[in-house]
N, C-alpha and C positions, 0 to 999 in steps of 0.2 A: 437441698432445702434442709437447715440446721435442724441435729436429735434438739431435744429437750437438756440431753445431759451435755453436748457440746456447745450449746448455748451458756448455758451456764458454767462451764469450765472456762470460756470466753469471757464472761462476763464477772467470774471472780477474777479473772487473769487482770482486766481491767482496774478491776477496784485494789488491787493490790500493785502494783506497778505504777498507776495511773498512767497509762496508753491513749493521753490524747492523739496522739499519731496516728493511730489507728484510721479515724476519723480524718484528723483535719490535720492539714499541712502543719508546718513552723513555725513561717508567719503569720499562724491563724489562734495560735496555739491561747496567748495573753487576752484574745476579745473575746475565746469559746471557752476559756476553761469553766468559767461562773455556769454558762449555760449545761456543758458538756456533762458537769456535777448535778446539773438537776437531772437530767437525761439520766443517767446512768442512777442516780436513787431510784426514779419512778419507775425504769429496768427492772432495777433490784426488788422492789416492792410488787408489779407482776410478774418476775418470775417467782416470789418465793410463795406467792399465792396458788402460782400453777402447779407447782409442785406439792404443797400442802395437800390439796383438791385432790392430787393425783397419786401420791404413793402412802401421806403421812397419817391418815387419822389416829391407827392405833399402834402403831410405831412409834410416833413422834411421843404421841403420849408415856409409852413406856418409858422412852428415854428420859422426858420430863421428869417420872418418878426416879427411876435411876440416878440421875445427877442430885435430886435432894438426897436418897436418902445415903452419899458416901461423901465422907472427909479422909480425903487425899493427904499426899506426902510427897514434897517436890522438893528437892534438894538441887541445888545450880552451882557447876564447877566455878571454882576462881576461871580458870580458862580451860582452854582444849589439848594442852600439854599432853603427855603420859601420866606426868609427875602429878599433874592437879586432877586427873580423872581418877587416878588412883586414891588420892585424898580422899575426892568425893566419895568414892565407895567405901572408906574406912570408915567416916563417918555416917555414911548408911548403914554401916552394921551396925557400928556401938547403938545411935539410935534406936535401931530394930529389937538389937539385943536388951535393953535397957529401959523400954515403952512398955514393952510386955504388962506392967504390974499398974502404967498408965489406963491401957484399956481393957486390960484382962476385965470380967463377968459385967461391960456394959449394956445395956439394953436397948442404946439406942442412939442416934445421934447426936441429937441434945447433950446427952452424959456425955459422948465423947468430944464436942466442943468445948463444953463445960469443965473437964479434965484440962484439956490442952491450955485453956485459959489462964488455970490455976497453976499448971505447972510449963509456961512457955519457958521463963528463965530457967527453970533445968534442964529444958531441950537445949536450949542454948550451952548451957554449962556442958551437956556430955558432950556438944559438938565441939566445943573450943578446945576442950580437954584432949580431946582425940588429933587436933590440928597442931595442938602443942608437942603431945605424945609423937606426929609423925615429923617434927623438927618444922612447924610453919608457924608462923606467924601473923597470919590473914586472919582479918578481924569477923567474923562471922555476926547474922541475925536471924530468929527462927520469930515467925508472927504467923496469924491466922490468918488468909486473905479470902479474896472472893475471885477467881481469875477462868482468863478462856484456855480450854484442852483441848488441841485436835482430836481426832478418834483416836487410841491408845491400846498399843496391845502389849499386855503383861502375863508371859510365858502362858497359861492357859483359860486366859479372860482379856475380855475387851471391854472397854468404856466409851463410849459417842459422847461426841464433839461436843462441847459447851462450857458454860460457865459452871464451876463447882467449887465450893468451902474446900480447904487445903491449909495446910502446916506447911508454908514453907523455908526452907532454912538456903540462907544465901553465903555461901563462901569468899570472901575476899571480892576483887571486883565483878565475881555472878558472870561473866563472861563465855563461859563453857557451855558445853552441853549440860543439858537438866540428866537427873534419874528421876523415877516417880514410881510410886505404888499407894496401896490402900491403907487407911491406922483403923477407919469402920467403913464398914465392917471390917472383920483381923485376916484380912484375904494374904497378907503379906508378913505379917509377924512370926517370928518363931512360935512352932507348937501351935500355927492356926492351922484350923481343919477348915481348908475354902469351901467344900461341899457342903458340909453344914450351914457355912454361913452363910454361901445364895440360899439355900432352904429357908431359913430362917430370916430373912430380913428383905426376899424378893419374891415377888408372883412365880410362878409356872415359866409362864412366855417372858416375863423378864431375866430368870437365872438362864432360857436358852439363851436371848439374847447374848449374854455375856460369856457365855460358853463356847458356842457355837457360831460363833462371827463371821465364819466362811459362808454361813448359809444367807446372811442377812448381808451380802457386800455391796446390791446396790441402794440396800435401806440405810446400810450407815456410811455409802457416798453421800447419800441423799440428804441425812440429816445433819452433816458435817457444811454443806453448801448451805443451808442455812443457817447452822451459826454461826458460820462464819459471816454471812451478812448483816445479821444480827446484831451480830461484837461490833462490825463495820458502822452501823449506827447509832450505837451508843458509843463509840469511843470519839 
């Protein structure tokens, strides 16, 4: 008998890889593809409900509030060569160093988003200047987006999977590994005080989740499955 976890992993694998051959031979794929797609969606809905009922009442609500309170920074490198990855980190350092004045003393995510919208051109110019200073001529673009993140761990804190508002900076072809952090609350900017920021912006239970993810491994994994299924439907 399949466990809920193994069934969830299998379903996500089917969705991701479109492995119709798991149930149907090659000769049947064309005829059964539409039916299989509908079956997977129906199974996903049932699984989503089952997981939600079994695990998620309070934890999922906290995850939703965390996502709504956070503005993330997402930097995509041109490629995965060592040179392009080093450039990504140099651009990161410049943006973080010079963004403190944009986000310091802000008291809400909405204020942070307004500051970003008013200063996107400046953020882009900072990145472009650093790219040129490092000897490259890659184009760069800064924008505020709504995008999906897997569960992510950054030094002393973890954020659950799901859709987040983010400042995305793409360098060149943006085909390399990314770097991420949090602009609001100020958890990774210079002179930031993460503990104070957590206490001021999150409830006690939410701050505990963010700081002590090892105590919530099953819950974080379950939320990630649910959010990936929801993101699949949306896309």
